[in-house]
Backbone as XML, in Angstrom:
<?xml version="1.0"?>
<chain id="A" units="angstrom">
  <residue number="1" name="UNK">
    <atom name="N" x="60.680" y="219.395" z="41.198"/>
    <atom name="CA" x="60.283" y="219.943" z="42.229"/>
    <atom name="C" x="61.754" y="219.565" z="42.992"/>
  </residue>
  <residue number="2" name="UNK">
    <atom name="N" x="62.131" y="220.970" z="43.715"/>
    <atom name="CA" x="63.651" y="220.912" z="44.157"/>
    <atom name="C" x="62.928" y="221.038" z="45.582"/>
  </residue>
  <residue number="3" name="UNK">
    <atom name="N" x="63.640" y="220.221" z="46.784"/>
    <atom name="CA" x="63.830" y="220.362" z="47.917"/>
    <atom name="C" x="64.658" y="220.377" z="48.399"/>
  </residue>
  <residue number="4" name="UNK">
    <atom name="N" x="65.527" y="221.055" z="49.390"/>
    <atom name="CA" x="66.686" y="221.206" z="49.958"/>
    <atom name="C" x="66.958" y="222.153" z="51.937"/>
  </residue>
  <residue number="5" name="UNK">
    <atom name="N" x="66.969" y="221.093" z="52.326"/>
    <atom name="CA" x="67.335" y="221.189" z="53.846"/>
    <atom name="C" x="68.402" y="222.095" z="54.278"/>
  </residue>
  <residue number="6" name="UNK">
    <atom name="N" x="68.161" y="223.500" z="55.077"/>
    <atom name="CA" x="69.290" y="223.875" z="55.293"/>
    <atom name="C" x="69.697" y="223.376" z="56.729"/>
  </residue>
  <residue number="7" name="UNK">
    <atom name="N" x="71.228" y="223.536" z="57.013"/>
    <atom name="CA" x="71.899" y="223.133" z="58.151"/>
    <atom name="C" x="71.137" y="222.947" z="59.226"/>
  </residue>
  <residue number="8" name="UNK">
    <atom name="N" x="70.231" y="224.048" z="59.648"/>
    <atom name="CA" x="69.740" y="223.975" z="61.173"/>
    <atom name="C" x="68.487" y="222.909" z="61.036"/>
  </residue>
  <residue number="9" name="UNK">
    <atom name="N" x="67.955" y="222.974" z="60.013"/>
    <atom name="CA" x="66.746" y="221.981" z="59.535"/>
    <atom name="C" x="67.086" y="220.299" z="59.796"/>
  </residue>
  <residue number="10" name="UNK">
    <atom name="N" x="68.816" y="220.468" z="58.956"/>
    <atom name="CA" x="68.991" y="218.951" z="58.874"/>
    <atom name="C" x="69.464" y="218.187" z="60.522"/>
  </residue>
  <residue number="11" name="UNK">
    <atom name="N" x="70.363" y="219.345" z="61.123"/>
    <atom name="CA" x="70.558" y="219.045" z="62.474"/>
    <atom name="C" x="69.346" y="219.468" z="63.543"/>
  </residue>
  <residue number="12" name="UNK">
    <atom name="N" x="67.950" y="219.695" z="63.379"/>
    <atom name="CA" x="66.861" y="219.327" z="64.155"/>
    <atom name="C" x="66.536" y="217.720" z="63.825"/>
  </residue>
  <residue number="13" name="UNK">
    <atom name="N" x="66.487" y="217.554" z="62.606"/>
    <atom name="CA" x="66.125" y="216.078" z="62.107"/>
    <atom name="C" x="66.867" y="215.152" z="62.969"/>
  </residue>
  <residue number="14" name="UNK">
    <atom name="N" x="68.156" y="215.681" z="62.801"/>
    <atom name="CA" x="69.099" y="214.773" z="63.626"/>
    <atom name="C" x="69.059" y="214.340" z="65.669"/>
  </residue>
  <residue number="15" name="UNK">
    <atom name="N" x="68.556" y="215.493" z="65.493"/>
    <atom name="CA" x="68.431" y="216.070" z="67.328"/>
    <atom name="C" x="67.151" y="215.057" z="67.478"/>
  </residue>
  <residue number="16" name="UNK">
    <atom name="N" x="65.713" y="214.709" z="66.606"/>
    <atom name="CA" x="64.446" y="214.230" z="66.558"/>
    <atom name="C" x="65.232" y="212.815" z="66.696"/>
  </residue>
  <residue number="17" name="UNK">
    <atom name="N" x="65.833" y="212.361" z="65.677"/>
    <atom name="CA" x="66.225" y="210.909" z="65.396"/>
    <atom name="C" x="67.272" y="210.232" z="66.479"/>
  </residue>
  <residue number="18" name="UNK">
    <atom name="N" x="67.904" y="211.048" z="66.907"/>
    <atom name="CA" x="68.641" y="210.501" z="67.660"/>
    <atom name="C" x="67.784" y="210.460" z="69.269"/>
  </residue>
  <residue number="19" name="UNK">
    <atom name="N" x="67.335" y="211.795" z="69.506"/>
    <atom name="CA" x="66.808" y="211.300" z="70.652"/>
    <atom name="C" x="65.489" y="210.254" z="70.739"/>
  </residue>
  <residue number="20" name="UNK">
    <atom name="N" x="64.868" y="209.983" z="69.630"/>
    <atom name="CA" x="63.863" y="208.400" z="69.770"/>
    <atom name="C" x="64.642" y="207.198" z="69.910"/>
  </residue>
  <residue number="21" name="UNK">
    <atom name="N" x="66.070" y="207.378" z="69.092"/>
    <atom name="CA" x="66.634" y="206.357" z="68.931"/>
    <atom name="C" x="67.386" y="205.910" z="70.914"/>
  </residue>
  <residue number="22" name="UNK">
    <atom name="N" x="67.361" y="206.815" z="71.164"/>
    <atom name="CA" x="67.766" y="207.241" z="72.952"/>
    <atom name="C" x="66.641" y="206.465" z="73.803"/>
  </residue>
  <residue number="23" name="UNK">
    <atom name="N" x="65.643" y="207.027" z="73.289"/>
    <atom name="CA" x="64.635" y="206.875" z="74.237"/>
    <atom name="C" x="63.821" y="204.729" z="73.925"/>
  </residue>
  <residue number="24" name="UNK">
    <atom name="N" x="63.826" y="204.593" z="72.875"/>
    <atom name="CA" x="63.159" y="203.713" z="72.297"/>
    <atom name="C" x="64.518" y="202.119" z="72.108"/>
  </residue>
  <residue number="25" name="UNK">
    <atom name="N" x="65.572" y="202.351" z="71.518"/>
    <atom name="CA" x="65.997" y="201.374" z="71.637"/>
    <atom name="C" x="66.872" y="200.279" z="72.007"/>
  </residue>
  <residue number="26" name="UNK">
    <atom name="N" x="66.683" y="200.803" z="73.724"/>
    <atom name="CA" x="67.179" y="199.917" z="74.645"/>
    <atom name="C" x="68.293" y="199.943" z="75.193"/>
  </residue>
  <residue number="27" name="UNK">
    <atom name="N" x="68.357" y="200.759" z="74.816"/>
    <atom name="CA" x="70.340" y="201.104" z="75.143"/>
    <atom name="C" x="70.915" y="201.062" z="76.512"/>
  </residue>
  <residue number="28" name="UNK">
    <atom name="N" x="72.261" y="200.770" z="76.418"/>
    <atom name="CA" x="72.279" y="200.946" z="77.797"/>
    <atom name="C" x="72.476" y="202.725" z="78.558"/>
  </residue>
  <residue number="29" name="UNK">
    <atom name="N" x="72.786" y="203.179" z="79.549"/>
    <atom name="CA" x="72.956" y="203.813" z="79.976"/>
    <atom name="C" x="74.301" y="204.495" z="79.561"/>
  </residue>
  <residue number="30" name="UNK">
    <atom name="N" x="75.363" y="204.102" z="79.606"/>
    <atom name="CA" x="76.573" y="204.637" z="78.874"/>
    <atom name="C" x="76.432" y="204.625" z="77.422"/>
  </residue>
  <residue number="31" name="UNK">
    <atom name="N" x="75.525" y="203.705" z="76.378"/>
    <atom name="CA" x="75.563" y="203.904" z="75.035"/>
    <atom name="C" x="74.467" y="205.258" z="74.586"/>
  </residue>
  <residue number="32" name="UNK">
    <atom name="N" x="74.024" y="205.477" z="75.697"/>
    <atom name="CA" x="72.626" y="206.585" z="75.523"/>
    <atom name="C" x="73.638" y="208.062" z="76.087"/>
  </residue>
  <residue number="33" name="UNK">
    <atom name="N" x="74.299" y="207.908" z="77.133"/>
    <atom name="CA" x="75.468" y="208.875" z="77.072"/>
    <atom name="C" x="76.166" y="209.145" z="76.351"/>
  </residue>
  <residue number="34" name="UNK">
    <atom name="N" x="76.887" y="208.367" z="75.417"/>
    <atom name="CA" x="77.487" y="208.433" z="74.322"/>
    <atom name="C" x="77.105" y="209.090" z="73.201"/>
  </residue>
  <residue number="35" name="UNK">
    <atom name="N" x="75.937" y="208.722" z="73.412"/>
    <atom name="CA" x="75.013" y="209.393" z="71.387"/>
    <atom name="C" x="74.910" y="210.626" z="72.137"/>
  </residue>
  <residue number="36" name="UNK">
    <atom name="N" x="74.411" y="211.029" z="73.214"/>
    <atom name="CA" x="74.159" y="212.088" z="73.892"/>
    <atom name="C" x="75.584" y="213.123" z="73.543"/>
  </residue>
  <residue number="37" name="UNK">
    <atom name="N" x="76.521" y="212.683" z="73.704"/>
    <atom name="CA" x="77.775" y="213.731" z="74.037"/>
    <atom name="C" x="78.137" y="213.757" z="72.463"/>
  </residue>
  <residue number="38" name="UNK">
    <atom name="N" x="78.212" y="212.634" z="71.628"/>
    <atom name="CA" x="78.090" y="212.781" z="70.042"/>
    <atom name="C" x="77.652" y="213.684" z="69.667"/>
  </residue>
  <residue number="39" name="UNK">
    <atom name="N" x="76.222" y="214.109" z="70.008"/>
    <atom name="CA" x="75.044" y="214.994" z="69.296"/>
    <atom name="C" x="75.644" y="216.173" z="69.821"/>
  </residue>
  <residue number="40" name="UNK">
    <atom name="N" x="75.652" y="216.146" z="70.898"/>
    <atom name="CA" x="76.234" y="217.916" z="71.468"/>
    <atom name="C" x="77.771" y="218.420" z="71.148"/>
  </residue>
  <residue number="41" name="UNK">
    <atom name="N" x="78.509" y="217.347" z="70.766"/>
    <atom name="CA" x="80.037" y="217.688" z="70.773"/>
    <atom name="C" x="80.375" y="217.701" z="69.334"/>
  </residue>
  <residue number="42" name="UNK">
    <atom name="N" x="80.060" y="216.768" z="68.751"/>
    <atom name="CA" x="80.247" y="216.316" z="67.373"/>
    <atom name="C" x="79.820" y="216.845" z="66.563"/>
  </residue>
  <residue number="43" name="UNK">
    <atom name="N" x="78.521" y="217.160" z="66.504"/>
    <atom name="CA" x="77.328" y="217.384" z="65.691"/>
    <atom name="C" x="76.803" y="218.596" z="65.756"/>
  </residue>
  <residue number="44" name="UNK">
    <atom name="N" x="77.946" y="219.882" z="65.806"/>
    <atom name="CA" x="77.576" y="221.134" z="66.435"/>
    <atom name="C" x="76.829" y="221.901" z="64.959"/>
  </residue>
  <residue number="45" name="UNK">
    <atom name="N" x="76.143" y="223.001" z="65.403"/>
    <atom name="CA" x="75.942" y="223.480" z="64.116"/>
    <atom name="C" x="77.034" y="224.208" z="63.049"/>
  </residue>
  <residue number="46" name="UNK">
    <atom name="N" x="77.318" y="223.909" z="62.393"/>
    <atom name="CA" x="78.554" y="224.269" z="61.544"/>
    <atom name="C" x="79.418" y="224.032" z="61.618"/>
  </residue>
  <residue number="47" name="UNK">
    <atom name="N" x="79.394" y="222.493" z="62.214"/>
    <atom name="CA" x="80.944" y="221.730" z="61.835"/>
    <atom name="C" x="80.900" y="220.836" z="60.907"/>
  </residue>
  <residue number="48" name="UNK">
    <atom name="N" x="82.260" y="220.542" z="60.722"/>
    <atom name="CA" x="82.165" y="219.638" z="59.655"/>
    <atom name="C" x="81.450" y="218.279" z="58.925"/>
  </residue>
  <residue number="49" name="UNK">
    <atom name="N" x="81.085" y="217.748" z="60.461"/>
    <atom name="CA" x="80.034" y="216.404" z="60.435"/>
    <atom name="C" x="78.762" y="216.961" z="59.981"/>
  </residue>
  <residue number="50" name="UNK">
    <atom name="N" x="78.015" y="218.008" z="60.464"/>
    <atom name="CA" x="76.907" y="218.517" z="60.246"/>
    <atom name="C" x="76.546" y="219.070" z="58.827"/>
  </residue>
  <residue number="51" name="UNK">
    <atom name="N" x="77.897" y="219.613" z="58.276"/>
    <atom name="CA" x="77.834" y="219.863" z="56.529"/>
    <atom name="C" x="78.121" y="218.599" z="55.868"/>
  </residue>
  <residue number="52" name="UNK">
    <atom name="N" x="78.987" y="218.089" z="56.187"/>
    <atom name="CA" x="78.759" y="216.675" z="55.102"/>
    <atom name="C" x="77.322" y="216.342" z="55.318"/>
  </residue>
  <residue number="53" name="UNK">
    <atom name="N" x="76.612" y="215.523" z="56.335"/>
    <atom name="CA" x="75.705" y="215.196" z="56.787"/>
    <atom name="C" x="74.408" y="216.170" z="56.038"/>
  </residue>
  <residue number="54" name="UNK">
    <atom name="N" x="74.311" y="217.571" z="56.154"/>
    <atom name="CA" x="73.089" y="218.011" z="55.544"/>
    <atom name="C" x="73.142" y="218.043" z="53.896"/>
  </residue>
  <residue number="55" name="UNK">
    <atom name="N" x="74.969" y="217.645" z="53.351"/>
    <atom name="CA" x="75.432" y="217.673" z="51.498"/>
    <atom name="C" x="74.200" y="216.027" z="51.760"/>
  </residue>
  <residue number="56" name="UNK">
    <atom name="N" x="74.314" y="215.199" z="52.285"/>
    <atom name="CA" x="74.295" y="213.910" z="51.992"/>
    <atom name="C" x="72.501" y="213.835" z="52.241"/>
  </residue>
  <residue number="57" name="UNK">
    <atom name="N" x="71.953" y="214.212" z="53.383"/>
    <atom name="CA" x="70.355" y="214.084" z="52.924"/>
    <atom name="C" x="70.276" y="215.086" z="51.754"/>
  </residue>
  <residue number="58" name="UNK">
    <atom name="N" x="70.358" y="216.013" z="51.832"/>
    <atom name="CA" x="69.816" y="216.727" z="50.535"/>
    <atom name="C" x="69.599" y="215.732" z="49.400"/>
  </residue>
  <residue number="59" name="UNK">
    <atom name="N" x="71.173" y="215.077" z="48.724"/>
    <atom name="CA" x="71.965" y="214.379" z="48.142"/>
    <atom name="C" x="70.421" y="213.093" z="48.120"/>
  </residue>
  <residue number="60" name="UNK">
    <atom name="N" x="70.004" y="212.639" z="49.042"/>
    <atom name="CA" x="69.280" y="211.397" z="48.987"/>
    <atom name="C" x="67.713" y="212.029" z="48.950"/>
  </residue>
  <residue number="61" name="UNK">
    <atom name="N" x="67.537" y="213.332" z="49.251"/>
    <atom name="CA" x="66.185" y="213.778" z="48.974"/>
    <atom name="C" x="65.906" y="214.085" z="47.585"/>
  </residue>
  <residue number="62" name="UNK">
    <atom name="N" x="66.842" y="214.550" z="46.893"/>
    <atom name="CA" x="66.835" y="215.046" z="45.540"/>
    <atom name="C" x="66.833" y="213.015" z="44.748"/>
  </residue>
  <residue number="63" name="UNK">
    <atom name="N" x="67.410" y="212.686" z="44.940"/>
    <atom name="CA" x="67.539" y="211.092" z="44.539"/>
    <atom name="C" x="65.905" y="210.543" z="44.572"/>
  </residue>
  <residue number="64" name="UNK">
    <atom name="N" x="65.601" y="210.402" z="45.694"/>
    <atom name="CA" x="64.516" y="210.156" z="45.633"/>
    <atom name="C" x="63.433" y="210.552" z="44.853"/>
  </residue>
  <residue number="65" name="UNK">
    <atom name="N" x="63.508" y="212.087" z="45.041"/>
    <atom name="CA" x="62.199" y="213.009" z="44.399"/>
    <atom name="C" x="62.650" y="212.783" z="42.716"/>
  </residue>
  <residue number="66" name="UNK">
    <atom name="N" x="63.996" y="212.193" z="41.835"/>
    <atom name="CA" x="63.889" y="212.273" z="40.780"/>
    <atom name="C" x="63.088" y="210.840" z="40.483"/>
  </residue>
  <residue number="67" name="UNK">
    <atom name="N" x="63.665" y="209.799" z="41.257"/>
    <atom name="CA" x="63.028" y="208.436" z="41.078"/>
    <atom name="C" x="61.495" y="208.216" z="41.154"/>
  </residue>
  <residue number="68" name="UNK">
    <atom name="N" x="60.606" y="209.018" z="42.216"/>
    <atom name="CA" x="59.707" y="209.411" z="42.314"/>
    <atom name="C" x="59.175" y="210.094" z="40.416"/>
  </residue>
  <residue number="69" name="UNK">
    <atom name="N" x="59.606" y="210.839" z="40.449"/>
    <atom name="CA" x="59.507" y="211.798" z="38.907"/>
    <atom name="C" x="59.499" y="210.528" z="37.673"/>
  </residue>
  <residue number="70" name="UNK">
    <atom name="N" x="60.427" y="209.856" z="37.732"/>
    <atom name="CA" x="60.814" y="208.816" z="36.650"/>
    <atom name="C" x="59.602" y="207.814" z="36.793"/>
  </residue>
  <residue number="71" name="UNK">
    <atom name="N" x="58.946" y="207.490" z="37.586"/>
    <atom name="CA" x="58.295" y="206.085" z="37.746"/>
    <atom name="C" x="57.213" y="206.726" z="37.566"/>
  </residue>
  <residue number="72" name="UNK">
    <atom name="N" x="56.843" y="208.102" z="37.671"/>
    <atom name="CA" x="55.284" y="208.351" z="37.372"/>
    <atom name="C" x="55.628" y="208.469" z="36.175"/>
  </residue>
  <residue number="73" name="UNK">
    <atom name="N" x="56.159" y="208.997" z="35.517"/>
    <atom name="CA" x="56.087" y="208.823" z="34.074"/>
    <atom name="C" x="56.016" y="207.584" z="33.312"/>
  </residue>
  <residue number="74" name="UNK">
    <atom name="N" x="56.962" y="206.763" z="33.747"/>
    <atom name="CA" x="56.582" y="205.204" z="33.401"/>
    <atom name="C" x="55.418" y="205.034" z="33.286"/>
  </residue>
  <residue number="75" name="UNK">
    <atom name="N" x="54.557" y="204.926" z="34.489"/>
    <atom name="CA" x="53.432" y="204.357" z="34.719"/>
    <atom name="C" x="52.313" y="203.811" z="33.807"/>
  </residue>
  <residue number="76" name="UNK">
    <atom name="N" x="51.619" y="203.594" z="33.253"/>
    <atom name="CA" x="50.679" y="202.963" z="32.413"/>
    <atom name="C" x="49.404" y="204.073" z="32.685"/>
  </residue>
  <residue number="77" name="UNK">
    <atom name="N" x="49.009" y="204.246" z="31.609"/>
    <atom name="CA" x="47.292" y="204.978" z="31.912"/>
    <atom name="C" x="46.422" y="204.205" z="32.259"/>
  </residue>
  <residue number="78" name="UNK">
    <atom name="N" x="46.717" y="202.875" z="31.882"/>
    <atom name="CA" x="45.101" y="202.150" z="32.121"/>
    <atom name="C" x="45.613" y="201.598" z="33.552"/>
  </residue>
  <residue number="79" name="UNK">
    <atom name="N" x="46.420" y="201.773" z="34.558"/>
    <atom name="CA" x="45.935" y="201.711" z="35.667"/>
    <atom name="C" x="45.386" y="202.567" z="36.784"/>
  </residue>
</chain>
């Protein structure tokens, strides 16, 4: 199986994670503002940071899927 996120999908994932972190981590106002600023300025769609993040997410997904595929093959039938 092959699963690959596009840059826009990776950006939406980043936005969801950062928003949850801002809401639930108990950060100070300054820290929350810094995260929002980083997300909106540094991680814009098409930026080098987003391209790198998308590549890393896709590599991690691929690695996880290959690992699951291997472990399914190695499981004994009697379980």
